[in-house]
MMTF fields as JSON, N, C-alpha, C and O atoms, coordinates in Angstrom:
{
  "mmtfVersion": "1.0.0",
  "mmtfProducer": "UNKNOWN",
  "numBonds": 519,
  "numAtoms": 520,
  "numGroups": 130,
  "numChains": 1,
  "numModels": 1,
  "chainsPerModel": [1],
  "groupsPerChain": [130],
  "chainIdList": ["A"],
  "bondAtomList": [4, 2, 8, 6, 12, 10, 16, 14, 20, 18, 24, 22, 28, 26, 32, 30, 36, 34, 40, 38, 44, 42, 48, 46, 52, 50, 56, 54, 60, 58, 64, 62, 68, 66, 72, 70, 76, 74, 80, 78, 84, 82, 88, 86, 92, 90, 96, 94, 100, 98, 104, 102, 108, 106, 112, 110, 116, 114, 120, 118, 124, 122, 128, 126, 132, 130, 136, 134, 140, 138, 144, 142, 148, 146, 152, 150, 156, 154, 160, 158, 164, 162, 168, 166, 172, 170, 176, 174, 180, 178, 184, 182, 188, 186, 192, 190, 196, 194, 200, 198, 204, 202, 208, 206, 212, 210, 216, 214, 220, 218, 224, 222, 228, 226, 232, 230, 236, 234, 240, 238, 244, 242, 248, 246, 252, 250, 256, 254, 260, 258, 264, 262, 268, 266, 272, 270, 276, 274, 280, 278, 284, 282, 288, 286, 292, 290, 296, 294, 300, 298, 304, 302, 308, 306, 312, 310, 316, 314, 320, 318, 324, 322, 328, 326, 332, 330, 336, 334, 340, 338, 344, 342, 348, 346, 352, 350, 356, 354, 360, 358, 364, 362, 368, 366, 372, 370, 376, 374, 380, 378, 384, 382, 388, 386, 392, 390, 396, 394, 400, 398, 404, 402, 408, 406, 412, 410, 416, 414, 420, 418, 424, 422, 428, 426, 432, 430, 436, 434, 440, 438, 444, 442, 448, 446, 452, 450, 456, 454, 460, 458, 464, 462, 468, 466, 472, 470, 476, 474, 480, 478, 484, 482, 488, 486, 492, 490, 496, 494, 500, 498, 504, 502, 508, 506, 512, 510, 516, 514],
  "bondOrderList": [1, 1, 1, 1, 1, 1, 1, 1, 1, 1, 1, 1, 1, 1, 1, 1, 1, 1, 1, 1, 1, 1, 1, 1, 1, 1, 1, 1, 1, 1, 1, 1, 1, 1, 1, 1, 1, 1, 1, 1, 1, 1, 1, 1, 1, 1, 1, 1, 1, 1, 1, 1, 1, 1, 1, 1, 1, 1, 1, 1, 1, 1, 1, 1, 1, 1, 1, 1, 1, 1, 1, 1, 1, 1, 1, 1, 1, 1, 1, 1, 1, 1, 1, 1, 1, 1, 1, 1, 1, 1, 1, 1, 1, 1, 1, 1, 1, 1, 1, 1, 1, 1, 1, 1, 1, 1, 1, 1, 1, 1, 1, 1, 1, 1, 1, 1, 1, 1, 1, 1, 1, 1, 1, 1, 1, 1, 1, 1, 1],
  "groupList": [{"groupName": "MET", "atomNameList": ["N", "CA", "C", "O"], "elementList": ["N", "C", "C", "O"], "formalChargeList": [0, 0, 0, 0], "bondAtomList": [1, 0, 2, 1, 3, 2], "bondOrderList": [1, 1, 2], "singleLetterCode": "M", "chemCompType": "L-PEPTIDE LINKING"}, {"groupName": "LEU", "atomNameList": ["N", "CA", "C", "O"], "elementList": ["N", "C", "C", "O"], "formalChargeList": [0, 0, 0, 0], "bondAtomList": [1, 0, 2, 1, 3, 2], "bondOrderList": [1, 1, 2], "singleLetterCode": "L", "chemCompType": "L-PEPTIDE LINKING"}, {"groupName": "ARG", "atomNameList": ["N", "CA", "C", "O"], "elementList": ["N", "C", "C", "O"], "formalChargeList": [0, 0, 0, 0], "bondAtomList": [1, 0, 2, 1, 3, 2], "bondOrderList": [1, 1, 2], "singleLetterCode": "R", "chemCompType": "L-PEPTIDE LINKING"}, {"groupName": "PRO", "atomNameList": ["N", "CA", "C", "O"], "elementList": ["N", "C", "C", "O"], "formalChargeList": [0, 0, 0, 0], "bondAtomList": [1, 0, 2, 1, 3, 2], "bondOrderList": [1, 1, 2], "singleLetterCode": "P", "chemCompType": "L-PEPTIDE LINKING"}, {"groupName": "THR", "atomNameList": ["N", "CA", "C", "O"], "elementList": ["N", "C", "C", "O"], "formalChargeList": [0, 0, 0, 0], "bondAtomList": [1, 0, 2, 1, 3, 2], "bondOrderList": [1, 1, 2], "singleLetterCode": "T", "chemCompType": "L-PEPTIDE LINKING"}, {"groupName": "PHE", "atomNameList": ["N", "CA", "C", "O"], "elementList": ["N", "C", "C", "O"], "formalChargeList": [0, 0, 0, 0], "bondAtomList": [1, 0, 2, 1, 3, 2], "bondOrderList": [1, 1, 2], "singleLetterCode": "F", "chemCompType": "L-PEPTIDE LINKING"}, {"groupName": "ASP", "atomNameList": ["N", "CA", "C", "O"], "elementList": ["N", "C", "C", "O"], "formalChargeList": [0, 0, 0, 0], "bondAtomList": [1, 0, 2, 1, 3, 2], "bondOrderList": [1, 1, 2], "singleLetterCode": "D", "chemCompType": "L-PEPTIDE LINKING"}, {"groupName": "GLU", "atomNameList": ["N", "CA", "C", "O"], "elementList": ["N", "C", "C", "O"], "formalChargeList": [0, 0, 0, 0], "bondAtomList": [1, 0, 2, 1, 3, 2], "bondOrderList": [1, 1, 2], "singleLetterCode": "E", "chemCompType": "L-PEPTIDE LINKING"}, {"groupName": "VAL", "atomNameList": ["N", "CA", "C", "O"], "elementList": ["N", "C", "C", "O"], "formalChargeList": [0, 0, 0, 0], "bondAtomList": [1, 0, 2, 1, 3, 2], "bondOrderList": [1, 1, 2], "singleLetterCode": "V", "chemCompType": "L-PEPTIDE LINKING"}, {"groupName": "SER", "atomNameList": ["N", "CA", "C", "O"], "elementList": ["N", "C", "C", "O"], "formalChargeList": [0, 0, 0, 0], "bondAtomList": [1, 0, 2, 1, 3, 2], "bondOrderList": [1, 1, 2], "singleLetterCode": "S", "chemCompType": "L-PEPTIDE LINKING"}, {"groupName": "GLY", "atomNameList": ["N", "CA", "C", "O"], "elementList": ["N", "C", "C", "O"], "formalChargeList": [0, 0, 0, 0], "bondAtomList": [1, 0, 2, 1, 3, 2], "bondOrderList": [1, 1, 2], "singleLetterCode": "G", "chemCompType": "PEPTIDE LINKING"}, {"groupName": "ASN", "atomNameList": ["N", "CA", "C", "O"], "elementList": ["N", "C", "C", "O"], "formalChargeList": [0, 0, 0, 0], "bondAtomList": [1, 0, 2, 1, 3, 2], "bondOrderList": [1, 1, 2], "singleLetterCode": "N", "chemCompType": "L-PEPTIDE LINKING"}, {"groupName": "ALA", "atomNameList": ["N", "CA", "C", "O"], "elementList": ["N", "C", "C", "O"], "formalChargeList": [0, 0, 0, 0], "bondAtomList": [1, 0, 2, 1, 3, 2], "bondOrderList": [1, 1, 2], "singleLetterCode": "A", "chemCompType": "L-PEPTIDE LINKING"}, {"groupName": "LYS", "atomNameList": ["N", "CA", "C", "O"], "elementList": ["N", "C", "C", "O"], "formalChargeList": [0, 0, 0, 0], "bondAtomList": [1, 0, 2, 1, 3, 2], "bondOrderList": [1, 1, 2], "singleLetterCode": "K", "chemCompType": "L-PEPTIDE LINKING"}, {"groupName": "HIS", "atomNameList": ["N", "CA", "C", "O"], "elementList": ["N", "C", "C", "O"], "formalChargeList": [0, 0, 0, 0], "bondAtomList": [1, 0, 2, 1, 3, 2], "bondOrderList": [1, 1, 2], "singleLetterCode": "H", "chemCompType": "L-PEPTIDE LINKING"}, {"groupName": "ILE", "atomNameList": ["N", "CA", "C", "O"], "elementList": ["N", "C", "C", "O"], "formalChargeList": [0, 0, 0, 0], "bondAtomList": [1, 0, 2, 1, 3, 2], "bondOrderList": [1, 1, 2], "singleLetterCode": "I", "chemCompType": "L-PEPTIDE LINKING"}, {"groupName": "TYR", "atomNameList": ["N", "CA", "C", "O"], "elementList": ["N", "C", "C", "O"], "formalChargeList": [0, 0, 0, 0], "bondAtomList": [1, 0, 2, 1, 3, 2], "bondOrderList": [1, 1, 2], "singleLetterCode": "Y", "chemCompType": "L-PEPTIDE LINKING"}, {"groupName": "TRP", "atomNameList": ["N", "CA", "C", "O"], "elementList": ["N", "C", "C", "O"], "formalChargeList": [0, 0, 0, 0], "bondAtomList": [1, 0, 2, 1, 3, 2], "bondOrderList": [1, 1, 2], "singleLetterCode": "W", "chemCompType": "L-PEPTIDE LINKING"}, {"groupName": "CYS", "atomNameList": ["N", "CA", "C", "O"], "elementList": ["N", "C", "C", "O"], "formalChargeList": [0, 0, 0, 0], "bondAtomList": [1, 0, 2, 1, 3, 2], "bondOrderList": [1, 1, 2], "singleLetterCode": "C", "chemCompType": "L-PEPTIDE LINKING"}],
  "groupTypeList": [0, 1, 1, 2, 3, 2, 2, 4, 5, 6, 2, 7, 7, 8, 9, 10, 2, 11, 10, 8, 12, 12, 4, 13, 14, 3, 2, 7, 9, 7, 15, 12, 15, 6, 15, 0, 2, 12, 10, 10, 11, 12, 15, 6, 12, 12, 8, 12, 4, 10, 5, 12, 12, 4, 8, 1, 7, 3, 10, 0, 8, 4, 1, 10, 10, 8, 10, 0, 1, 14, 16, 14, 6, 10, 3, 9, 10, 13, 4, 16, 4, 8, 6, 5, 1, 10, 2, 12, 3, 1, 12, 12, 4, 3, 7, 0, 16, 3, 17, 8, 7, 7, 2, 10, 11, 14, 1, 9, 4, 16, 12, 8, 3, 6, 13, 9, 11, 15, 1, 10, 14, 2, 9, 8, 18, 8, 3, 9, 1, 8],
  "groupIdList": [1, 2, 3, 4, 5, 6, 7, 8, 9, 10, 11, 12, 13, 14, 15, 16, 17, 18, 19, 20, 21, 22, 23, 24, 25, 26, 27, 28, 29, 30, 31, 32, 33, 34, 35, 36, 37, 38, 39, 40, 41, 42, 43, 44, 45, 46, 47, 48, 49, 50, 51, 52, 53, 54, 55, 56, 57, 58, 59, 60, 61, 62, 63, 64, 65, 66, 67, 68, 69, 70, 71, 72, 73, 74, 75, 76, 77, 78, 79, 80, 81, 82, 83, 84, 85, 86, 87, 88, 89, 90, 91, 92, 93, 94, 95, 96, 97, 98, 99, 100, 101, 102, 103, 104, 105, 106, 107, 108, 109, 110, 111, 112, 113, 114, 115, 116, 117, 118, 119, 120, 121, 122, 123, 124, 125, 126, 127, 128, 129, 130],
  "secStructList": [7, 7, 7, 7, 7, 1, 7, 7, 7, 7, 7, 7, 7, 7, 7, 7, 1, 1, 7, 7, 7, 7, 7, 1, 1, 2, 2, 2, 2, 2, 2, 2, 2, 2, 2, 2, 2, 6, 6, 7, 7, 2, 2, 2, 2, 2, 2, 2, 2, 2, 2, 2, 2, 2, 2, 2, 7, 6, 6, 6, 7, 7, 6, 6, 7, 7, 3, 3, 3, 3, 3, 3, 7, 6, 6, 6, 7, 7, 3, 3, 3, 3, 3, 3, 7, 7, 5, 7, 7, 6, 6, 7, 7, 4, 4, 4, 1, 7, 7, 1, 5, 1, 7, 7, 5, 6, 6, 5, 1, 1, 5, 7, 4, 4, 4, 6, 6, 6, 1, 1, 4, 4, 4, 7, 7, 5, 7, 7, 7, 7],
  "xCoordList": [11.77, 12.923, 14.027, 13.775, 15.289, 16.348, 17.353, 17.899, 17.574, 18.525, 19.85, 19.815, 20.963, 22.201, 23.209, 23.217, 23.985, 24.957, 26.027, 26.429, 26.463, 27.445, 28.817, 29.789, 28.975, 30.21, 30.288, 29.233, 31.357, 31.512, 32.741, 33.634, 32.631, 33.62, 34.201, 33.469, 35.535, 36.185, 36.707, 37.731, 35.889, 36.391, 36.159, 35.384, 36.821, 36.657, 35.431, 35.041, 34.764, 33.588, 34.079, 35.161, 33.236, 33.483, 32.399, 31.252, 32.658, 31.591, 31.949, 33.105, 30.93, 31.19, 30.115, 28.997, 30.529, 29.596, 28.53, 27.38, 28.968, 28.066, 27.73, 27.055, 28.224, 27.919, 29.142, 30.262, 28.91, 29.869, 29.585, 28.438, 30.638, 30.52, 31.3, 32.503, 30.741, 31.458, 31.273, 30.152, 32.301, 32.275, 33.415, 34.256, 33.369, 34.507, 35.692, 36.827, 35.474, 36.586, 36.749, 35.766, 37.911, 38.247, 37.746, 37.263, 37.816, 37.304, 35.893, 35.413, 35.09, 33.624, 33.356, 32.455, 34.075, 33.878, 34.167, 33.433, 35.284, 35.608, 34.628, 34.387, 34.008, 32.953, 31.804, 31.24, 31.381, 30.182, 30.492, 29.595, 31.675, 32.0, 31.938, 31.372, 32.529, 32.518, 31.136, 30.918, 30.153, 28.865, 28.237, 27.46, 28.501, 27.859, 28.544, 27.83, 29.757, 30.476, 29.908, 29.778, 29.544, 28.961, 27.467, 26.821, 26.99, 25.577, 24.552, 23.384, 24.987, 24.077, 23.865, 24.644, 22.783, 22.424, 22.921, 23.533, 22.689, 23.108, 22.526, 23.196, 21.339, 20.658, 21.461, 21.788, 21.749, 22.535, 23.9, 24.343, 24.525, 25.804, 25.741, 26.614, 24.658, 24.48, 24.248, 24.784, 23.439, 23.206, 24.511, 24.808, 25.283, 26.546, 27.504, 28.267, 27.483, 28.401, 27.973, 28.833, 26.664, 26.214, 26.63, 26.975, 26.572, 27.051, 28.549, 29.043, 29.307, 30.707, 31.229, 32.287, 30.441, 30.86, 30.749, 31.508, 29.799, 29.761, 30.971, 31.293, 31.692, 33.045, 34.15, 34.984, 34.154, 35.259, 35.27, 36.342, 34.113, 33.964, 32.966, 31.91, 33.29, 32.244, 32.041, 31.099, 32.811, 32.583, 31.724, 31.269, 31.434, 30.703, 29.408, 28.437, 29.333, 28.183, 27.694, 28.513, 26.504, 25.98, 24.735, 24.048, 24.506, 23.236, 21.954, 20.853, 22.162, 20.977, 20.801, 20.155, 21.361, 21.295, 20.084, 19.166, 20.045, 18.956, 19.366, 20.548, 18.536, 18.981, 17.835, 16.655, 18.196, 17.341, 18.075, 19.304, 17.216, 17.737, 16.903, 15.675, 17.64, 17.085, 17.591, 18.802, 16.82, 17.253, 16.473, 15.249, 17.317, 16.692, 16.989, 18.144, 15.973, 16.237, 16.142, 15.12, 17.343, 17.502, 16.597, 15.938, 16.505, 15.755, 14.26, 13.653, 13.729, 12.244, 11.976, 10.838, 13.057, 12.867, 12.189, 11.961, 11.906, 11.238, 12.279, 13.39, 11.884, 12.682, 11.977, 10.777, 12.778, 12.187, 12.887, 14.045, 12.185, 12.83, 12.327, 11.122, 13.256, 13.079, 13.443, 14.554, 12.531, 12.736, 13.033, 12.154, 14.204, 14.488, 15.067, 16.083, 14.384, 14.668, 14.109, 13.198, 14.647, 14.169, 12.727, 12.233, 12.031, 10.656, 10.584, 11.299, 9.699, 9.38, 8.727, 8.141, 8.825, 8.106, 6.614, 6.174, 5.814, 4.408, 3.738, 2.73, 4.362, 3.765, 4.035, 3.439, 4.941, 5.364, 4.227, 3.51, 4.034, 3.067, 3.738, 4.719, 3.163, 3.793, 3.807, 4.695, 2.873, 2.775, 3.985, 4.252, 4.704, 5.911, 7.063, 8.074, 6.974, 8.103, 7.596, 7.633, 7.142, 6.622, 7.817, 8.864, 7.619, 8.778, 8.904, 7.898, 10.176, 10.347, 10.899, 10.782, 11.505, 12.018, 12.192, 12.346, 12.16, 12.269, 13.732, 13.979, 14.597, 16.055, 16.647, 16.894, 16.876, 17.486, 18.956, 19.606, 19.484, 21.013, 21.37, 20.498, 22.594, 23.106, 22.25, 22.244, 21.603, 20.991, 19.379, 18.736, 18.861, 17.459, 17.198, 17.879, 16.109, 15.658, 14.971, 15.036, 14.342, 13.537, 14.083, 14.526, 14.022, 14.459, 13.209, 12.128, 13.397, 12.277, 12.815, 14.026, 11.913, 12.442, 13.354, 13.084, 14.473, 15.357, 16.048, 16.604, 16.005, 16.554, 16.165, 16.95, 15.017, 14.56, 14.385, 14.203, 14.452, 14.411, 15.884, 16.041, 16.838, 18.258, 18.997, 20.019, 18.405, 19.092, 18.139, 16.945, 18.575, 17.817, 16.916, 16.969, 16.026, 15.302, 14.264, 13.929, 13.803, 12.81, 13.476, 12.774, 14.742, 15.477, 15.72, 16.207, 15.372, 15.657, 14.64, 13.427, 15.107, 14.157, 14.388, 15.404, 13.428, 13.629, 14.35, 13.786, 15.618, 16.401, 15.804, 15.082, 16.109, 15.52, 16.445, 15.97, 17.808, 18.742, 18.643, 18.494, 18.717, 18.624, 17.231, 17.034],
  "yCoordList": [82.767, 83.141, 82.205, 81.022, 82.593, 81.639, 82.038, 83.141, 81.19, 81.437, 80.619, 79.417, 81.35, 80.589, 80.801, 81.854, 79.837, 80.018, 80.997, 81.082, 81.727, 82.712, 82.178, 82.877, 81.108, 80.466, 79.103, 78.47, 78.553, 77.091, 76.694, 77.47, 75.373, 74.786, 73.565, 72.733, 73.426, 72.309, 71.438, 71.722, 70.366, 69.547, 68.054, 67.801, 67.152, 65.837, 65.275, 65.712, 64.258, 63.658, 62.767, 62.183, 62.685, 61.871, 60.946, 61.299, 59.761, 58.797, 58.104, 58.078, 57.563, 56.788, 55.748, 55.866, 54.723, 53.68, 53.864, 53.448, 54.514, 54.848, 56.355, 56.706, 57.194, 58.647, 59.504, 59.002, 60.669, 61.578, 62.966, 63.336, 63.669, 65.033, 65.957, 65.744, 66.891, 67.855, 69.225, 69.731, 69.895, 71.218, 72.013, 71.518, 73.357, 74.23, 74.037, 74.049, 73.854, 73.766, 72.296, 71.613, 71.83, 70.435, 70.044, 68.921, 70.901, 70.495, 70.368, 69.61, 70.953, 70.87, 69.498, 68.821, 69.075, 67.636, 66.614, 65.649, 66.892, 65.858, 65.764, 64.686, 66.911, 67.009, 66.237, 65.481, 66.348, 65.729, 64.189, 63.4, 63.765, 62.357, 61.758, 60.688, 62.474, 62.147, 61.819, 60.79, 62.713, 62.554, 61.37, 60.711, 61.021, 59.823, 58.641, 57.684, 58.578, 57.452, 57.164, 56.0, 58.218, 58.028, 57.599, 57.545, 57.32, 56.802, 57.833, 57.499, 59.046, 60.118, 59.889, 59.189, 60.505, 60.439, 61.655, 62.51, 61.798, 62.972, 64.206, 65.233, 64.247, 65.504, 65.966, 67.141, 64.953, 65.308, 65.961, 66.957, 65.298, 65.773, 67.214, 68.058, 67.406, 68.82, 69.821, 70.926, 69.494, 70.511, 70.794, 71.966, 69.827, 70.02, 70.774, 71.618, 70.482, 71.205, 72.696, 73.568, 72.982, 74.253, 75.143, 76.317, 74.497, 75.272, 75.399, 76.408, 74.434, 74.502, 75.514, 76.13, 75.625, 76.596, 78.042, 78.911, 78.304, 79.715, 80.022, 81.203, 79.08, 79.44, 79.431, 80.336, 78.36, 78.092, 79.136, 79.564, 79.53, 80.441, 81.638, 81.779, 82.395, 83.397, 84.539, 85.316, 84.659, 85.651, 85.121, 85.887, 83.779, 83.18, 82.627, 82.597, 82.181, 81.466, 82.117, 82.439, 82.274, 82.72, 81.917, 81.268, 82.026, 81.245, 81.958, 81.407, 83.104, 83.917, 83.747, 84.565, 82.699, 82.527, 81.836, 81.62, 81.447, 80.84, 79.725, 79.683, 78.862, 77.818, 76.84, 77.132, 75.769, 74.65, 73.39, 73.326, 72.328, 70.99, 70.028, 70.016, 69.161, 68.173, 66.838, 66.63, 65.933, 64.791, 63.497, 63.435, 62.543, 61.223, 60.241, 60.073, 59.64, 58.706, 57.353, 56.915, 56.713, 55.354, 54.308, 53.631, 54.106, 53.054, 53.057, 52.041, 54.302, 54.422, 54.755, 54.7, 55.099, 55.42, 56.823, 57.185, 57.531, 58.822, 59.986, 59.969, 60.931, 62.106, 63.358, 63.565, 64.163, 65.437, 66.639, 66.569, 67.709, 68.988, 69.926, 70.031, 70.61, 71.466, 72.973, 73.231, 73.847, 75.23, 76.021, 76.183, 76.487, 77.448, 78.683, 79.195, 79.201, 80.527, 81.552, 81.274, 82.706, 83.794, 84.215, 84.146, 84.622, 85.033, 86.577, 87.23, 87.067, 88.592, 88.872, 87.972, 90.054, 90.431, 90.439, 90.682, 90.189, 90.084, 91.182, 91.012, 92.473, 93.63, 93.87, 94.77, 93.083, 93.246, 92.86, 91.905, 93.574, 93.173, 93.245, 93.956, 92.489, 92.487, 93.866, 94.147, 94.786, 96.05, 96.925, 97.944, 96.545, 97.263, 96.998, 97.693, 96.007, 95.68, 95.463, 94.361, 96.569, 96.434, 96.171, 96.812, 95.263, 94.971, 96.052, 96.585, 96.408, 97.334, 96.548, 97.002, 95.36, 94.51, 93.122, 92.905, 92.205, 90.756, 90.373, 89.454, 90.981, 90.585, 91.446, 92.629, 90.915, 91.759, 91.749, 92.023, 91.427, 91.313, 90.086, 89.245, 89.929, 88.731, 88.39, 87.222, 89.268, 89.033, 88.807, 88.303, 89.152, 89.052, 88.803, 89.294, 87.964, 87.668, 88.92, 89.13, 89.694, 90.811, 92.198, 92.315, 93.204, 94.536, 95.219, 95.008, 96.112, 96.927, 98.268, 98.408, 99.402, 100.717, 100.975, 100.542, 101.698, 102.066, 100.768, 100.827, 99.647, 98.451, 98.145, 97.62, 98.482, 98.352, 96.88, 96.6, 95.951, 94.598, 94.029, 92.928, 94.838, 94.427, 95.391, 95.069, 96.702, 97.812, 98.36, 98.496, 98.647, 99.397, 98.484, 97.256, 99.221, 98.449, 97.41, 96.422, 97.682, 96.843, 95.524, 94.61, 95.463, 94.297, 93.219, 92.139, 93.511, 92.631, 91.396, 91.608, 90.239, 89.105, 88.497, 88.758, 87.698, 86.982, 85.647, 84.757, 85.536, 84.342, 83.11, 83.196, 81.927, 80.769, 79.514, 78.379, 79.769, 78.603, 77.792, 76.571, 78.4, 77.656, 76.906, 76.238],
  "zCoordList": [4.666, 5.519, 5.514, 5.743, 5.269, 5.181, 6.291, 6.266, 7.196, 8.304, 7.915, 7.652, 7.906, 7.599, 8.801, 9.439, 9.051, 10.24, 9.821, 8.66, 10.816, 10.573, 10.914, 10.626, 11.449, 11.812, 11.359, 11.306, 11.025, 10.717, 11.66, 12.001, 12.015, 12.785, 12.164, 11.629, 12.219, 11.583, 12.835, 13.456, 13.119, 14.221, 13.742, 12.819, 14.369, 14.137, 14.769, 15.852, 14.092, 14.736, 15.901, 15.845, 16.966, 18.14, 18.329, 18.055, 18.785, 19.05, 20.396, 20.817, 21.028, 22.265, 22.387, 21.886, 23.085, 23.331, 24.379, 24.233, 25.456, 26.586, 26.844, 27.812, 25.951, 26.109, 25.605, 25.513, 25.319, 24.701, 25.37, 25.622, 25.627, 26.072, 25.114, 24.96, 24.512, 23.633, 24.138, 24.072, 24.654, 25.129, 24.51, 23.759, 24.909, 24.396, 25.308, 24.832, 26.644, 27.674, 28.01, 28.297, 27.979, 28.339, 29.652, 29.791, 30.677, 32.069, 32.03, 32.873, 31.221, 31.168, 30.647, 31.141, 29.704, 29.179, 30.322, 30.531, 31.044, 32.094, 33.142, 33.686, 33.477, 34.452, 33.976, 34.767, 32.724, 32.17, 32.136, 32.436, 31.797, 31.763, 33.183, 33.407, 34.101, 35.555, 36.019, 36.659, 35.695, 36.102, 35.508, 36.198, 34.261, 33.585, 34.189, 34.49, 34.395, 35.096, 36.411, 36.79, 37.165, 38.432, 38.443, 39.489, 37.311, 37.236, 36.696, 36.496, 36.47, 36.004, 34.48, 33.833, 33.928, 32.592, 31.886, 32.527, 30.543, 29.796, 30.289, 30.19, 30.822, 31.36, 32.636, 32.808, 33.51, 34.645, 34.273, 34.844, 33.254, 32.811, 32.196, 32.396, 31.452, 30.812, 31.826, 31.736, 32.844, 33.909, 34.655, 34.886, 35.034, 35.772, 34.841, 35.311, 33.499, 32.644, 32.492, 32.368, 32.503, 32.391, 33.61, 33.471, 34.814, 35.932, 35.979, 36.481, 35.484, 35.436, 34.349, 34.481, 33.325, 32.217, 32.746, 32.317, 33.684, 34.213, 34.955, 35.082, 35.468, 36.199, 35.193, 35.151, 34.344, 33.467, 32.31, 31.881, 31.823, 30.673, 31.075, 30.458, 32.006, 32.446, 31.403, 31.56, 30.442, 29.376, 28.343, 27.493, 28.33, 27.289, 27.789, 27.033, 29.038, 29.564, 30.93, 31.79, 31.073, 32.334, 32.76, 31.971, 34.128, 34.638, 34.076, 34.072, 33.647, 33.09, 31.643, 30.987, 31.115, 29.617, 29.187, 29.978, 27.845, 27.289, 26.307, 25.965, 25.845, 25.0, 24.584, 24.775, 24.058, 23.633, 23.958, 24.0, 24.201, 24.526, 23.734, 23.821, 22.899, 22.207, 22.742, 22.662, 23.266, 24.073, 23.566, 23.442, 23.31, 22.92, 24.131, 24.523, 24.67, 25.768, 25.105, 24.578, 25.183, 24.545, 25.084, 24.295, 26.462, 26.938, 26.527, 26.189, 26.59, 26.324, 24.82, 24.353, 24.095, 22.748, 22.442, 21.287, 23.48, 23.362, 23.109, 23.64, 22.324, 22.105, 22.652, 22.471, 23.319, 24.013, 23.42, 23.01, 23.385, 23.109, 24.205, 24.43, 24.891, 25.96, 25.485, 25.022, 25.617, 25.178, 26.459, 27.304, 26.595, 27.794, 27.21, 27.68, 26.118, 25.53, 26.477, 27.257, 26.404, 27.173, 27.031, 25.905, 27.987, 27.822, 27.935, 28.696, 27.147, 27.223, 28.59, 29.192, 29.051, 30.241, 30.029, 28.905, 31.032, 30.813, 30.152, 29.467, 30.376, 29.837, 28.41, 27.819, 27.79, 26.378, 25.494, 25.792, 24.408, 23.325, 21.91, 21.691, 21.008, 19.664, 19.085, 18.28, 19.433, 18.844, 19.277, 18.641, 20.333, 20.737, 19.855, 19.953, 18.973, 18.107, 16.605, 16.058, 16.024, 14.511, 13.606, 13.695, 12.794, 11.786, 10.766, 10.297, 10.391, 9.285, 8.084, 6.946, 8.335, 7.327, 7.885, 9.087, 6.967, 7.486, 7.766, 8.548, 7.214, 7.509, 8.597, 8.367, 9.742, 10.819, 10.813, 9.805, 11.962, 12.063, 12.84, 13.061, 13.267, 13.833, 15.154, 15.543, 15.782, 17.004, 16.847, 17.768, 15.804, 15.527, 14.014, 13.114, 13.841, 12.471, 11.807, 10.595, 12.651, 12.091, 12.629, 13.772, 11.75, 12.176, 12.599, 12.05, 13.672, 14.18, 14.384, 14.553, 14.383, 14.501, 15.651, 16.771, 15.393, 16.496, 17.095, 18.192, 16.388, 16.935, 18.428, 19.218, 18.706, 20.086, 20.572, 21.757, 19.557, 20.002, 20.399, 20.926, 20.108, 20.515, 21.383, 21.989, 21.435, 22.161, 23.26, 22.991, 24.368, 25.383, 26.168, 26.099, 26.973, 28.0, 27.439, 28.092, 26.249, 25.542, 24.978, 24.544, 24.999, 24.469, 25.487, 25.151, 26.787, 27.853, 27.993, 27.985, 28.109, 28.345, 29.762, 30.406, 30.207, 31.452, 31.142, 30.505, 31.613, 31.305, 31.928, 32.921, 31.337, 31.83, 31.863, 31.88, 31.872, 31.729, 33.061, 33.012, 34.145, 35.377, 35.583, 36.598]
}
């Protein structure tokens, strides 16, 4: 299975000595930097930015969203990955989504009959962003 990005972005690389915040909206970056200057860490800044983004970009970000976090803690040298992808309802089973082909569309890696994994009541997941 080969997954390729559908979008490319042309932006300059940014670096910082004590932290960096890269967001779509300038105010979100300002909030993240303010949090870090006040003594918070990157996780604190990311959480604050997530809440701010729901106000600044309500069409793009919601508290009911999903995602992944990859975090390296400098002082301890440990790296963490946090999965806050959506969860299927408890009653969902793999048999509800039989694959008809391996290549799906932009929302799913796999195609299933009637696109039930992306359309209708069986496409809903339990969000876990908050």
